[in-house]
C-alpha positions in Angstrom: -59.8 -23.1 26.8 -61.7 -26.3 27.8 -61.0 -27.6 31.3 -61.0 -31.3 32.3 -63.5 -32.6 34.7 -61.0 -33.3 37.3 -59.6 -29.8 37.1 -63.1 -28.3 37.3 -63.8 -30.3 40.5 -60.6 -29.0 42.1 -61.3 -25.4 41.1 -64.9 -25.7 42.4 -63.6 -27.2 45.7 -61.3 -24.2 46.1 -64.2 -21.8 45.6 -66.5 -23.9 47.9 -69.1 -24.3 45.4 -69.8 -27.6 43.6 -73.1 -26.4 42.0 -72.0 -23.4 39.9 -73.6 -22.4 36.7 -72.0 -21.9 33.4 -71.4 -18.2 34.1 -69.2 -19.1 37.1 -67.3 -21.5 34.9 -66.7 -18.7 32.4 -65.4 -16.4 35.1 -63.0 -19.1 36.3 -61.8 -19.7 32.7 -61.2 -16.0 32.4 -59.1 -16.0 35.6 -57.0 -18.9 34.3 -56.5 -17.1 31.0 -55.3 -14.1 32.8 -52.9 -16.1 34.9 -51.7 -17.8 31.7 -51.1 -14.4 30.0 -49.3 -13.1 33.0 -47.0 -16.1 33.0 -46.4 -15.6 29.3 -45.6 -12.0 29.7 -43.1 -12.8 32.5 -41.5 -15.4 30.1 -41.4 -12.9 27.2 -39.8 -10.2 29.4 -37.2 -12.6 30.7 -36.4 -13.8 27.2 -36.1 -10.2 25.9 -33.7 -9.4 28.6 -31.7 -12.5 27.9 -31.5 -11.7 24.2 -30.5 -8.1 25.0 -27.7 -9.2 27.3 -26.5 -11.8 24.9 -26.4 -9.3 22.0 -24.5 -6.8 24.1 -21.9 -9.5 24.9 -21.7 -10.9 21.4 -21.3 -7.5 19.6 -17.8 -6.8 21.1 -16.8 -10.3 20.3 -17.9 -9.9 16.7 -16.2 -6.6 16.4 -12.9 -8.0 17.7 -13.2 -10.9 15.3 -13.7 -8.6 12.4 -10.7 -6.5 13.5 -8.6 -9.6 13.7 -9.6 -10.7 10.2 -8.9 -7.1 8.9 -5.4 -7.2 10.5 -4.6 -10.7 9.3 -5.5 -9.7 5.8 -3.4 -6.5 6.1 -0.4 -8.5 7.3 -0.7 -10.6 4.1 -0.9 -7.4 2.0 2.2 -5.9 3.7 4.2 -9.0 2.8 2.8 -8.9 -0.7 3.7 -5.2 -1.1 7.3 -6.0 -0.1 7.5 -8.7 -2.7 6.0 -6.4 -5.3 8.5 -3.7 -4.5 11.3 -6.4 -4.8 9.9 -7.2 -8.3 10.1 -3.6 -9.5 13.5 -3.1 -8.1 14.7 -6.1 -10.2 12.7 -4.8 -13.2 14.5 -1.5 -12.9 17.9 -3.0 -12.5 18.4 -1.8 -9.0 19.5 -5.1 -7.5 22.9 -5.0 -9.2 23.7 -1.8 -7.3 22.4 -2.8 -3.9 24.4 -3.1 -0.8 23.9 -2.9 3.0 25.4 0.0 5.0 26.6 0.0 8.6 23.0 0.4 9.8 21.9 -2.7 7.9 19.9 -0.5 5.6 19.8 -1.3 1.8 21.4 1.4 -0.2 22.0 1.7 -4.0 25.4 2.8 -5.2 26.2 3.8 -8.8 29.9 4.2 -8.4 30.8 0.9 -10.0 28.7 1.9 -13.0 30.8 4.7 -14.3 34.5 4.3 -15.1 36.5 7.3 -16.4 33.4 9.3 -17.3 31.7 6.5 -19.2 29.6 3.5 -18.5 31.6 0.4 -17.4 32.3 -2.4 -19.7 31.0 -4.8 -17.1 28.0 -6.3 -19.0 26.0 -7.1 -15.9 26.1 -3.6 -14.5 25.8 -2.0 -17.8 22.8 -4.0 -19.0 21.2 -3.7 -15.6 21.3 0.1 -15.8 20.2 0.3 -19.4 17.4 -2.2 -19.3 16.2 -0.8 -16.0 16.2 2.7 -17.2 14.1 1.7 -20.2 11.7 -0.2 -18.1 11.3 2.5 -15.5 10.6 5.1 -18.2 8.1 2.8 -19.8 6.2 2.5 -16.6 6.4 6.0 -15.1 5.7 7.7 -18.4 2.2 6.1 -18.2 1.4 6.9 -14.6 -2.4 6.2 -14.9 -1.9 2.5 -15.4 0.9 1.9 -12.9 -1.2 1.8 -9.7 -3.5 -0.9 -11.2 -0.4 -2.9 -12.3 0.9 -2.8 -8.8 -2.4 -3.7 -7.3 -2.8 -6.7 -9.6 0.6 -7.9 -8.6 0.1 -7.3 -4.9 -3.2 -9.2 -4.9 -1.6 -12.1 -6.8 1.4 -12.2 -4.3 -1.0 -12.2 -1.4 -3.3 -14.9 -2.9 -6.3 -12.7 -2.2 -9.2 -12.3 -4.5 -10.6 -8.7 -5.0 -14.1 -9.9 -4.0 -12.7 -10.9 -0.5 -10.8 -7.7 0.1 -12.2 -5.8 3.1 -13.2 -2.2 2.5 -10.8 -0.8 5.1 -8.0 -2.7 3.5 -8.9 -1.7 0.0 -8.5 2.0 0.7 -5.4 1.4 2.8 -3.9 -0.7 0.0 -4.3 2.2 -2.5 -2.5 4.5 -0.2 0.4 2.1 0.3 0.7 1.4 -3.4 0.9 5.2 -4.1 3.7 5.5 -1.5 5.6 2.6 -2.9 5.4 3.9 -6.5 6.9 7.2 -5.3 9.5 5.5 -3.2 10.7 3.3 -6.0 10.7 6.2 -8.5 12.9 8.2 -6.1 15.3 5.3 -5.7 15.7 4.7 -9.4 16.0 8.4 -10.1 18.6 8.8 -7.4 20.7 6.1 -9.0 20.6 7.9 -12.4 21.5 11.2 -10.7 24.5 9.5 -9.1 25.7 8.2 -12.5 25.3 11.6 -14.1 27.1 13.3 -11.1 30.1 10.9 -11.5 30.3 11.8 -15.2 30.0 15.4 -14.5 32.8 15.4 -11.9 35.1 13.4 -14.2 34.6 15.8 -17.1 35.2 18.9 -14.8 38.5 17.3 -14.0 39.3 16.2 -17.5 38.1 18.9 -19.9 39.9 17.1 -22.8 37.3 14.3 -22.6 34.4 16.5 -23.4 33.2 16.1 -26.9 30.7 18.9 -27.0 32.4 22.1 -28.3 30.1 24.5 -26.4 30.7 22.7 -23.1 34.4 22.4 -23.8 34.7 26.1 -24.5 32.9 26.9 -21.3 35.1 24.6 -19.3 38.2 26.2 -20.8 36.9 29.7 -20.1 36.2 28.7 -16.5 39.7 27.2 -16.0 41.5 30.2 -17.4 39.3 32.9 -15.7 40.2 34.7 -12.5 38.3 33.7 -9.3 35.8 36.5 -9.6 34.8 35.3 -13.1 34.7 31.7 -12.1 32.1 32.6 -9.4 30.0 34.0 -12.2 30.5 31.1 -14.6 30.1 28.2 -12.0 26.3 27.9 -12.2 26.3 28.0 -16.0 29.1 25.5 -16.2 27.3 23.2 -13.7 24.2 23.2 -15.7 26.0 22.6 -18.9 28.0 19.6 -17.5 24.8 18.2 -15.9 23.0 18.3 -19.2 26.0 16.8 -21.0 26.1 13.9 -18.5 22.4 13.2 -18.7 22.4 13.4 -22.5 25.3 10.9 -22.6 23.3 8.5 -20.4 20.3 8.8 -22.6 22.3 8.0 -25.6 23.7 4.9 -23.9 20.2 3.8 -22.8 18.6 4.8 -26.1 15.6 6.1 -24.1 14.7 9.0 -21.9 15.5 8.9 -18.1 13.1 9.3 -15.2 13.9 13.0 -14.9 12.5 13.5 -18.4 9.1 12.1 -17.1 8.7 15.1 -14.9 9.5 17.5 -17.7 7.0 16.1 -20.1 
């Protein structure tokens, strides 16, 4: 480090010696260098402490921001899941049987579908049930592809590209889709069971409407038997009437029902 003449004079004046040799000047330069290094160390320590404090303050802010983005995206996905569920309810013909109960909960009632032990002549209800049963069997008989079909629809409804889907939301979405698929299946299956139950009850009360000779014979035997025998026949009769009712529905739909998916 080269000193100016003016600075040299001031330093020499402080030391009380204007006639120093070059060795004295070297020593003075070394002292100045040490002072400079000390000042730099103080600055570096202060800067490091400042960065540490700033990082500590910014990390929670960044974490909060990331959580907010995660939650915002999740809210979009929740709405998209509801719209996807609505789509599948329509696809499976459920909307024609929907109503709201006293608790403002949506319920599905198959009672208008069956009239005198047979499907109604109302084309809207009849076609909704038949087409919905075919669509539901088509989807649920191929369970491997159904979650992906749901995921594609949800992402489209949300307007979110897969590449921007956050990791936490991706795993969460898979869980939600699986739950929705099971929920919709139970809803559709319940409607089909309701329809079969209505047919079963009607036939039990009107044995003459039964076309199957085996079921008709069992019904007549039950009616004409004493109470003790009826208690023995009741389970067999219940199973026979249930199978008869489901077979009738399958004939009308011209396709298997959801209960047949579980038996395959």
